[in-house]
HTML snippet that shows the backbone in 3Dmol.js (N, CA, C, O; Angstrom):
<script src="https://3Dmol.org/build/3Dmol-min.js"></script>
<div id="view" style="width:600px;height:400px;position:relative"></div>
<script>
const pdb = `
ATOM      1  N   MET A   1      26.309  42.226 -45.131  1.00  0.00           N
ATOM      2  CA  MET A   1      25.064  42.742 -44.593  1.00  0.00           C
ATOM      3  C   MET A   1      25.403  43.841 -43.583  1.00  0.00           C
ATOM      4  O   MET A   1      26.197  43.602 -42.673  1.00  0.00           O
ATOM      5  N   PRO A   2      24.824  45.036 -43.719  1.00  0.00           N
ATOM      6  CA  PRO A   2      25.130  46.133 -42.798  1.00  0.00           C
ATOM      7  C   PRO A   2      24.576  45.828 -41.412  1.00  0.00           C
ATOM      8  O   PRO A   2      23.598  45.093 -41.281  1.00  0.00           O
ATOM      9  N   PRO A   3      25.203  46.397 -40.366  1.00  0.00           N
ATOM     10  CA  PRO A   3      24.708  46.152 -39.016  1.00  0.00           C
ATOM     11  C   PRO A   3      23.332  46.765 -38.810  1.00  0.00           C
ATOM     12  O   PRO A   3      22.988  47.783 -39.412  1.00  0.00           O
ATOM     13  N   GLU A   4      22.551  46.122 -37.946  1.00  0.00           N
ATOM     14  CA  GLU A   4      21.224  46.649 -37.622  1.00  0.00           C
ATOM     15  C   GLU A   4      21.382  47.893 -36.766  1.00  0.00           C
ATOM     16  O   GLU A   4      22.298  47.964 -35.948  1.00  0.00           O
ATOM     17  N   PRO A   5      20.513  48.868 -36.938  1.00  0.00           N
ATOM     18  CA  PRO A   5      20.564  50.050 -36.061  1.00  0.00           C
ATOM     19  C   PRO A   5      20.350  49.623 -34.604  1.00  0.00           C
ATOM     20  O   PRO A   5      19.624  48.669 -34.323  1.00  0.00           O
ATOM     21  N   LEU A   6      20.981  50.331 -33.706  1.00  0.00           N
ATOM     22  CA  LEU A   6      20.905  50.007 -32.286  1.00  0.00           C
ATOM     23  C   LEU A   6      19.461  49.975 -31.786  1.00  0.00           C
ATOM     24  O   LEU A   6      19.098  49.100 -30.999  1.00  0.00           O
ATOM     25  N   GLU A   7      18.648  50.908 -32.231  1.00  0.00           N
ATOM     26  CA  GLU A   7      17.255  50.964 -31.785  1.00  0.00           C
ATOM     27  C   GLU A   7      16.506  49.683 -32.152  1.00  0.00           C
ATOM     28  O   GLU A   7      15.697  49.181 -31.372  1.00  0.00           O
ATOM     29  N   ARG A   8      16.783  49.167 -33.335  1.00  0.00           N
ATOM     30  CA  ARG A   8      16.119  47.930 -33.790  1.00  0.00           C
ATOM     31  C   ARG A   8      16.567  46.748 -32.939  1.00  0.00           C
ATOM     32  O   ARG A   8      15.752  45.892 -32.593  1.00  0.00           O
ATOM     33  N   LEU A   9      17.850  46.692 -32.598  1.00  0.00           N
ATOM     34  CA  LEU A   9      18.345  45.612 -31.755  1.00  0.00           C
ATOM     35  C   LEU A   9      17.681  45.658 -30.379  1.00  0.00           C
ATOM     36  O   LEU A   9      17.309  44.625 -29.823  1.00  0.00           O
ATOM     37  N   ILE A  10      17.540  46.862 -29.842  1.00  0.00           N
ATOM     38  CA  ILE A  10      16.899  47.019 -28.531  1.00  0.00           C
ATOM     39  C   ILE A  10      15.446  46.564 -28.588  1.00  0.00           C
ATOM     40  O   ILE A  10      14.973  45.885 -27.676  1.00  0.00           O
ATOM     41  N   GLU A  11      14.735  46.931 -29.651  1.00  0.00           N
ATOM     42  CA  GLU A  11      13.340  46.499 -29.805  1.00  0.00           C
ATOM     43  C   GLU A  11      13.242  44.977 -29.840  1.00  0.00           C
ATOM     44  O   GLU A  11      12.362  44.388 -29.214  1.00  0.00           O
ATOM     45  N   ARG A  12      14.145  44.355 -30.572  1.00  0.00           N
ATOM     46  CA  ARG A  12      14.122  42.889 -30.668  1.00  0.00           C
ATOM     47  C   ARG A  12      14.406  42.243 -29.311  1.00  0.00           C
ATOM     48  O   ARG A  12      13.772  41.252 -28.951  1.00  0.00           O
ATOM     49  N   LEU A  13      15.353  42.799 -28.563  1.00  0.00           N
ATOM     50  CA  LEU A  13      15.646  42.271 -27.232  1.00  0.00           C
ATOM     51  C   LEU A  13      14.457  42.451 -26.288  1.00  0.00           C
ATOM     52  O   LEU A  13      14.144  41.560 -25.498  1.00  0.00           O
ATOM     53  N   GLU A  14      13.803  43.601 -26.375  1.00  0.00           N
ATOM     54  CA  GLU A  14      12.636  43.845 -25.515  1.00  0.00           C
ATOM     55  C   GLU A  14      11.499  42.876 -25.837  1.00  0.00           C
ATOM     56  O   GLU A  14      10.855  42.349 -24.930  1.00  0.00           O
ATOM     57  N   ARG A  15      11.253  42.641 -27.121  1.00  0.00           N
ATOM     58  CA  ARG A  15      10.194  41.688 -27.505  1.00  0.00           C
ATOM     59  C   ARG A  15      10.530  40.285 -27.011  1.00  0.00           C
ATOM     60  O   ARG A  15       9.658  39.563 -26.527  1.00  0.00           O
ATOM     61  N   ALA A  16      11.795  39.905 -27.136  1.00  0.00           N
ATOM     62  CA  ALA A  16      12.216  38.583 -26.669  1.00  0.00           C
ATOM     63  C   ALA A  16      12.030  38.465 -25.159  1.00  0.00           C
ATOM     64  O   ALA A  16      11.610  37.417 -24.668  1.00  0.00           O
ATOM     65  N   ALA A  17      12.337  39.523 -24.422  1.00  0.00           N
ATOM     66  CA  ALA A  17      12.164  39.498 -22.971  1.00  0.00           C
ATOM     67  C   ALA A  17      10.705  39.299 -22.593  1.00  0.00           C
ATOM     68  O   ALA A  17      10.392  38.529 -21.686  1.00  0.00           O
ATOM     69  N   VAL A  18       9.813  39.993 -23.289  1.00  0.00           N
ATOM     70  CA  VAL A  18       8.382  39.840 -23.016  1.00  0.00           C
ATOM     71  C   VAL A  18       7.949  38.405 -23.283  1.00  0.00           C
ATOM     72  O   VAL A  18       7.207  37.818 -22.494  1.00  0.00           O
ATOM     73  N   THR A  19       8.408  37.844 -24.388  1.00  0.00           N
ATOM     74  CA  THR A  19       8.058  36.469 -24.742  1.00  0.00           C
ATOM     75  C   THR A  19       8.569  35.490 -23.698  1.00  0.00           C
ATOM     76  O   THR A  19       7.849  34.577 -23.292  1.00  0.00           O
ATOM     77  N   LEU A  20       9.808  35.677 -23.263  1.00  0.00           N
ATOM     78  CA  LEU A  20      10.379  34.778 -22.267  1.00  0.00           C
ATOM     79  C   LEU A  20       9.665  34.910 -20.924  1.00  0.00           C
ATOM     80  O   LEU A  20       9.425  33.907 -20.252  1.00  0.00           O
ATOM     81  N   ARG A  21       9.327  36.127 -20.529  1.00  0.00           N
ATOM     82  CA  ARG A  21       8.646  36.337 -19.247  1.00  0.00           C
ATOM     83  C   ARG A  21       7.246  35.719 -19.231  1.00  0.00           C
ATOM     84  O   ARG A  21       6.740  35.344 -18.173  1.00  0.00           O
ATOM     85  N   ALA A  22       6.630  35.617 -20.396  1.00  0.00           N
ATOM     86  CA  ALA A  22       5.295  35.030 -20.472  1.00  0.00           C
ATOM     87  C   ALA A  22       5.320  33.563 -20.048  1.00  0.00           C
ATOM     88  O   ALA A  22       4.318  33.035 -19.568  1.00  0.00           O
ATOM     89  N   GLY A  23       6.463  32.911 -20.226  1.00  0.00           N
ATOM     90  CA  GLY A  23       6.613  31.529 -19.787  1.00  0.00           C
ATOM     91  C   GLY A  23       5.816  30.517 -20.579  1.00  0.00           C
ATOM     92  O   GLY A  23       5.551  29.419 -20.089  1.00  0.00           O
ATOM     93  N   GLU A  24       5.428  30.865 -21.789  1.00  0.00           N
ATOM     94  CA  GLU A  24       4.577  29.977 -22.578  1.00  0.00           C
ATOM     95  C   GLU A  24       5.341  29.179 -23.633  1.00  0.00           C
ATOM     96  O   GLU A  24       4.751  28.340 -24.314  1.00  0.00           O
ATOM     97  N   LEU A  25       6.636  29.424 -23.780  1.00  0.00           N
ATOM     98  CA  LEU A  25       7.417  28.705 -24.783  1.00  0.00           C
ATOM     99  C   LEU A  25       7.875  27.354 -24.247  1.00  0.00           C
ATOM    100  O   LEU A  25       8.179  27.219 -23.062  1.00  0.00           O
ATOM    101  N   PRO A  26       7.920  26.357 -25.125  1.00  0.00           N
ATOM    102  CA  PRO A  26       8.553  25.095 -24.718  1.00  0.00           C
ATOM    103  C   PRO A  26      10.036  25.364 -24.404  1.00  0.00           C
ATOM    104  O   PRO A  26      10.620  26.327 -24.901  1.00  0.00           O
ATOM    105  N   ALA A  27      10.619  24.515 -23.588  1.00  0.00           N
ATOM    106  CA  ALA A  27      11.991  24.716 -23.123  1.00  0.00           C
ATOM    107  C   ALA A  27      12.984  24.870 -24.269  1.00  0.00           C
ATOM    108  O   ALA A  27      13.876  25.715 -24.195  1.00  0.00           O
ATOM    109  N   ASP A  28      12.849  24.079 -25.319  1.00  0.00           N
ATOM    110  CA  ASP A  28      13.815  24.161 -26.425  1.00  0.00           C
ATOM    111  C   ASP A  28      13.692  25.490 -27.171  1.00  0.00           C
ATOM    112  O   ASP A  28      14.702  26.059 -27.585  1.00  0.00           O
ATOM    113  N   ARG A  29      12.479  25.986 -27.347  1.00  0.00           N
ATOM    114  CA  ARG A  29      12.296  27.285 -28.017  1.00  0.00           C
ATOM    115  C   ARG A  29      12.751  28.427 -27.125  1.00  0.00           C
ATOM    116  O   ARG A  29      13.302  29.412 -27.618  1.00  0.00           O
ATOM    117  N   ALA A  30      12.532  28.314 -25.827  1.00  0.00           N
ATOM    118  CA  ALA A  30      13.011  29.337 -24.893  1.00  0.00           C
ATOM    119  C   ALA A  30      14.534  29.381 -24.904  1.00  0.00           C
ATOM    120  O   ALA A  30      15.119  30.464 -24.893  1.00  0.00           O
ATOM    121  N   ALA A  31      15.176  28.231 -24.924  1.00  0.00           N
ATOM    122  CA  ALA A  31      16.647  28.176 -24.970  1.00  0.00           C
ATOM    123  C   ALA A  31      17.168  28.813 -26.250  1.00  0.00           C
ATOM    124  O   ALA A  31      18.159  29.543 -26.224  1.00  0.00           O
ATOM    125  N   ALA A  32      16.510  28.543 -27.362  1.00  0.00           N
ATOM    126  CA  ALA A  32      16.929  29.131 -28.635  1.00  0.00           C
ATOM    127  C   ALA A  32      16.759  30.646 -28.603  1.00  0.00           C
ATOM    128  O   ALA A  32      17.590  31.377 -29.144  1.00  0.00           O
ATOM    129  N   LEU A  33      15.690  31.118 -27.972  1.00  0.00           N
ATOM    130  CA  LEU A  33      15.460  32.560 -27.878  1.00  0.00           C
ATOM    131  C   LEU A  33      16.503  33.216 -26.975  1.00  0.00           C
ATOM    132  O   LEU A  33      16.942  34.334 -27.248  1.00  0.00           O
ATOM    133  N   VAL A  34      16.900  32.537 -25.913  1.00  0.00           N
ATOM    134  CA  VAL A  34      17.954  33.064 -25.040  1.00  0.00           C
ATOM    135  C   VAL A  34      19.259  33.172 -25.823  1.00  0.00           C
ATOM    136  O   VAL A  34      19.982  34.160 -25.690  1.00  0.00           O
ATOM    137  N   GLU A  35      19.561  32.174 -26.628  1.00  0.00           N
ATOM    138  CA  GLU A  35      20.767  32.230 -27.468  1.00  0.00           C
ATOM    139  C   GLU A  35      20.684  33.393 -28.458  1.00  0.00           C
ATOM    140  O   GLU A  35      21.680  34.077 -28.691  1.00  0.00           O
ATOM    141  N   GLU A  36      19.524  33.616 -29.031  1.00  0.00           N
ATOM    142  CA  GLU A  36      19.329  34.748 -29.945  1.00  0.00           C
ATOM    143  C   GLU A  36      19.537  36.070 -29.209  1.00  0.00           C
ATOM    144  O   GLU A  36      20.126  37.003 -29.755  1.00  0.00           O
ATOM    145  N   CYS A  37      19.052  36.149 -27.968  1.00  0.00           N
ATOM    146  CA  CYS A  37      19.254  37.362 -27.165  1.00  0.00           C
ATOM    147  C   CYS A  37      20.738  37.619 -26.935  1.00  0.00           C
ATOM    148  O   CYS A  37      21.189  38.763 -27.001  1.00  0.00           O
ATOM    149  N   ALA A  38      21.486  36.578 -26.671  1.00  0.00           N
ATOM    150  CA  ALA A  38      22.933  36.731 -26.469  1.00  0.00           C
ATOM    151  C   ALA A  38      23.583  37.257 -27.743  1.00  0.00           C
ATOM    152  O   ALA A  38      24.443  38.135 -27.681  1.00  0.00           O
ATOM    153  N   ARG A  39      23.182  36.731 -28.891  1.00  0.00           N
ATOM    154  CA  ARG A  39      23.729  37.191 -30.169  1.00  0.00           C
ATOM    155  C   ARG A  39      23.365  38.652 -30.410  1.00  0.00           C
ATOM    156  O   ARG A  39      24.203  39.440 -30.848  1.00  0.00           O
ATOM    157  N   LEU A  40      22.122  39.012 -30.124  1.00  0.00           N
ATOM    158  CA  LEU A  40      21.682  40.399 -30.300  1.00  0.00           C
ATOM    159  C   LEU A  40      22.432  41.333 -29.358  1.00  0.00           C
ATOM    160  O   LEU A  40      22.787  42.446 -29.748  1.00  0.00           O
ATOM    161  N   ALA A  41      22.678  40.901 -28.129  1.00  0.00           N
ATOM    162  CA  ALA A  41      23.415  41.725 -27.171  1.00  0.00           C
ATOM    163  C   ALA A  41      24.847  41.962 -27.645  1.00  0.00           C
ATOM    164  O   ALA A  41      25.378  43.063 -27.497  1.00  0.00           O
ATOM    165  N   ILE A  42      25.466  40.941 -28.210  1.00  0.00           N
ATOM    166  CA  ILE A  42      26.821  41.095 -28.758  1.00  0.00           C
ATOM    167  C   ILE A  42      26.802  42.084 -29.917  1.00  0.00           C
ATOM    168  O   ILE A  42      27.679  42.940 -30.027  1.00  0.00           O
ATOM    169  N   GLU A  43      25.809  41.962 -30.771  1.00  0.00           N
ATOM    170  CA  GLU A  43      25.685  42.870 -31.911  1.00  0.00           C
ATOM    171  C   GLU A  43      25.437  44.306 -31.446  1.00  0.00           C
ATOM    172  O   GLU A  43      25.984  45.252 -32.013  1.00  0.00           O
ATOM    173  N   ALA A  44      24.607  44.461 -30.410  1.00  0.00           N
ATOM    174  CA  ALA A  44      24.337  45.796 -29.869  1.00  0.00           C
ATOM    175  C   ALA A  44      25.609  46.399 -29.269  1.00  0.00           C
ATOM    176  O   ALA A  44      25.873  47.588 -29.441  1.00  0.00           O
ATOM    177  N   GLY A  45      26.389  45.586 -28.571  1.00  0.00           N
ATOM    178  CA  GLY A  45      27.645  46.069 -28.015  1.00  0.00           C
ATOM    179  C   GLY A  45      28.608  46.512 -29.097  1.00  0.00           C
ATOM    180  O   GLY A  45      29.281  47.534 -28.962  1.00  0.00           O
ATOM    181  N   ALA A  46      28.672  45.740 -30.173  1.00  0.00           N
ATOM    182  CA  ALA A  46      29.541  46.105 -31.294  1.00  0.00           C
ATOM    183  C   ALA A  46      29.073  47.405 -31.941  1.00  0.00           C
ATOM    184  O   ALA A  46      29.894  48.237 -32.328  1.00  0.00           O
ATOM    185  N   GLU A  47      27.767  47.582 -32.058  1.00  0.00           N
ATOM    186  CA  GLU A  47      27.231  48.819 -32.643  1.00  0.00           C
ATOM    187  C   GLU A  47      27.548  50.016 -31.744  1.00  0.00           C
ATOM    188  O   GLU A  47      27.907  51.086 -32.237  1.00  0.00           O
ATOM    189  N   LEU A  48      27.419  49.841 -30.439  1.00  0.00           N
ATOM    190  CA  LEU A  48      27.788  50.922 -29.519  1.00  0.00           C
ATOM    191  C   LEU A  48      29.262  51.275 -29.663  1.00  0.00           C
ATOM    192  O   LEU A  48      29.623  52.452 -29.680  1.00  0.00           O
ATOM    193  N   ASP A  49      30.111  50.257 -29.766  1.00  0.00           N
ATOM    194  CA  ASP A  49      31.546  50.506 -29.969  1.00  0.00           C
ATOM    195  C   ASP A  49      31.780  51.304 -31.246  1.00  0.00           C
ATOM    196  O   ASP A  49      32.575  52.245 -31.255  1.00  0.00           O
ATOM    197  N   ARG A  50      31.090  50.933 -32.326  1.00  0.00           N
ATOM    198  CA  ARG A  50      31.233  51.656 -33.596  1.00  0.00           C
ATOM    199  C   ARG A  50      30.819  53.114 -33.433  1.00  0.00           C
ATOM    200  O   ARG A  50      31.493  54.018 -33.928  1.00  0.00           O
ATOM    201  N   GLN A  51      29.710  53.337 -32.739  1.00  0.00           N
ATOM    202  CA  GLN A  51      29.233  54.706 -32.550  1.00  0.00           C
ATOM    203  C   GLN A  51      30.212  55.532 -31.717  1.00  0.00           C
ATOM    204  O   GLN A  51      30.445  56.705 -32.010  1.00  0.00           O
ATOM    205  N   VAL A  52      30.780  54.926 -30.690  1.00  0.00           N
ATOM    206  CA  VAL A  52      31.750  55.641 -29.854  1.00  0.00           C
ATOM    207  C   VAL A  52      32.993  55.975 -30.653  1.00  0.00           C
ATOM    208  O   VAL A  52      33.500  57.094 -30.575  1.00  0.00           O
ATOM    209  N   ARG A  53      33.495  55.009 -31.428  1.00  0.00           N
ATOM    210  CA  ARG A  53      34.687  55.270 -32.257  1.00  0.00           C
ATOM    211  C   ARG A  53      34.404  56.356 -33.281  1.00  0.00           C
ATOM    212  O   ARG A  53      35.258  57.204 -33.540  1.00  0.00           O
ATOM    213  N   ALA A  54      33.214  56.338 -33.863  1.00  0.00           N
ATOM    214  CA  ALA A  54      32.865  57.366 -34.851  1.00  0.00           C
ATOM    215  C   ALA A  54      32.795  58.736 -34.185  1.00  0.00           C
ATOM    216  O   ALA A  54      33.243  59.729 -34.758  1.00  0.00           O
ATOM    217  N   ALA A  55      32.240  58.793 -32.993  1.00  0.00           N
ATOM    218  CA  ALA A  55      32.157  60.070 -32.281  1.00  0.00           C
ATOM    219  C   ALA A  55      33.552  60.559 -31.899  1.00  0.00           C
ATOM    220  O   ALA A  55      33.827  61.758 -31.956  1.00  0.00           O
ATOM    221  N   ASP A  56      34.435  59.636 -31.510  1.00  0.00           N
ATOM    222  CA  ASP A  56      35.808  60.014 -31.153  1.00  0.00           C
ATOM    223  C   ASP A  56      36.583  60.519 -32.362  1.00  0.00           C
ATOM    224  O   ASP A  56      37.503  61.324 -32.219  1.00  0.00           O
ATOM    225  N   ALA A  57      36.219  60.056 -33.536  1.00  0.00           N
ATOM    226  CA  ALA A  57      36.938  60.447 -34.751  1.00  0.00           C
ATOM    227  C   ALA A  57      36.509  61.817 -35.266  1.00  0.00           C
ATOM    228  O   ALA A  57      37.203  62.417 -36.087  1.00  0.00           O
ATOM    229  N   GLU A  58      35.369  62.314 -34.790  1.00  0.00           N
ATOM    230  CA  GLU A  58      34.879  63.616 -35.241  1.00  0.00           C
ATOM    231  C   GLU A  58      35.755  64.729 -34.661  1.00  0.00           C
ATOM    232  O   GLU A  58      36.233  64.615 -33.532  1.00  0.00           O
ATOM    233  N   PRO A  59      35.964  65.784 -35.411  1.00  0.00           N
ATOM    234  CA  PRO A  59      36.750  66.899 -34.883  1.00  0.00           C
ATOM    235  C   PRO A  59      36.044  67.560 -33.701  1.00  0.00           C
ATOM    236  O   PRO A  59      34.816  67.636 -33.650  1.00  0.00           O
ATOM    237  N   VAL A  60      36.838  68.028 -32.768  1.00  0.00           N
ATOM    238  CA  VAL A  60      36.307  68.699 -31.580  1.00  0.00           C
ATOM    239  C   VAL A  60      35.977  70.144 -31.961  1.00  0.00           C
ATOM    240  O   VAL A  60      36.805  70.831 -32.560  1.00  0.00           O
ATOM    241  N   PRO A  61      34.759  70.613 -31.611  1.00  0.00           N
ATOM    242  CA  PRO A  61      34.406  72.002 -31.911  1.00  0.00           C
ATOM    243  C   PRO A  61      35.386  72.977 -31.246  1.00  0.00           C
ATOM    244  O   PRO A  61      35.919  72.694 -30.174  1.00  0.00           O
ATOM    245  N   ALA A  62      35.614  74.107 -31.880  1.00  0.00           N
ATOM    246  CA  ALA A  62      36.504  75.123 -31.342  1.00  0.00           C
ATOM    247  C   ALA A  62      36.033  75.546 -29.958  1.00  0.00           C
ATOM    248  O   ALA A  62      34.841  75.757 -29.738  1.00  0.00           O
ATOM    249  N   GLY A  63      36.974  75.667 -29.028  1.00  0.00           N
ATOM    250  CA  GLY A  63      36.659  76.097 -27.683  1.00  0.00           C
ATOM    251  C   GLY A  63      36.231  74.981 -26.761  1.00  0.00           C
ATOM    252  O   GLY A  63      35.925  75.235 -25.596  1.00  0.00           O
ATOM    253  N   GLN A  64      36.200  73.736 -27.249  1.00  0.00           N
ATOM    254  CA  GLN A  64      35.794  72.610 -26.431  1.00  0.00           C
ATOM    255  C   GLN A  64      36.963  71.643 -26.321  1.00  0.00           C
ATOM    256  O   GLN A  64      37.602  71.319 -27.322  1.00  0.00           O
ATOM    257  N   LEU A  65      37.241  71.184 -25.114  1.00  0.00           N
ATOM    258  CA  LEU A  65      38.320  70.230 -24.909  1.00  0.00           C
ATOM    259  C   LEU A  65      37.842  68.819 -25.242  1.00  0.00           C
ATOM    260  O   LEU A  65      36.705  68.456 -24.941  1.00  0.00           O
ATOM    261  N   ALA A  66      38.700  68.041 -25.853  1.00  0.00           N
ATOM    262  CA  ALA A  66      38.398  66.645 -26.102  1.00  0.00           C
ATOM    263  C   ALA A  66      38.541  65.862 -24.801  1.00  0.00           C
ATOM    264  O   ALA A  66      39.302  66.265 -23.921  1.00  0.00           O
ATOM    265  N   LEU A  67      37.815  64.742 -24.667  1.00  0.00           N
ATOM    266  CA  LEU A  67      37.972  63.904 -23.499  1.00  0.00           C
ATOM    267  C   LEU A  67      39.402  63.428 -23.413  1.00  0.00           C
ATOM    268  O   LEU A  67      40.026  63.132 -24.432  1.00  0.00           O
ATOM    269  N   GLY A  68      39.916  63.354 -22.227  1.00  0.00           N
ATOM    270  CA  GLY A  68      41.293  62.903 -22.044  1.00  0.00           C
ATOM    271  C   GLY A  68      42.293  64.035 -22.166  1.00  0.00           C
ATOM    272  O   GLY A  68      43.492  63.801 -22.011  1.00  0.00           O
ATOM    273  N   SER A  69      41.850  65.252 -22.439  1.00  0.00           N
ATOM    274  CA  SER A  69      42.763  66.396 -22.554  1.00  0.00           C
ATOM    275  C   SER A  69      42.995  67.024 -21.211  1.00  0.00           C
ATOM    276  O   SER A  69      43.736  68.001 -21.106  1.00  0.00           O
TER     277      SER A  69
END
`;
const viewer = $3Dmol.createViewer("view");
viewer.addModel(pdb, "pdb");
viewer.setStyle({}, {cartoon: {color: "spectrum"}});
viewer.zoomTo();
viewer.render();
</script>
């Protein structure tokens, strides 16, 4: 299964935050949602890492120094 786009992960985390802040979930469902948020945050971090690695792999335009140069 391909990774979810970062924007979609952020939307899901934002919706979960709104739901949790409402305080209307039973404790067991709130705990499950917090666990889902942790999983989504890990996935978002991995997607950011992928994007950074992909950007680092792109050739540097002529006349521009690469980071770390």
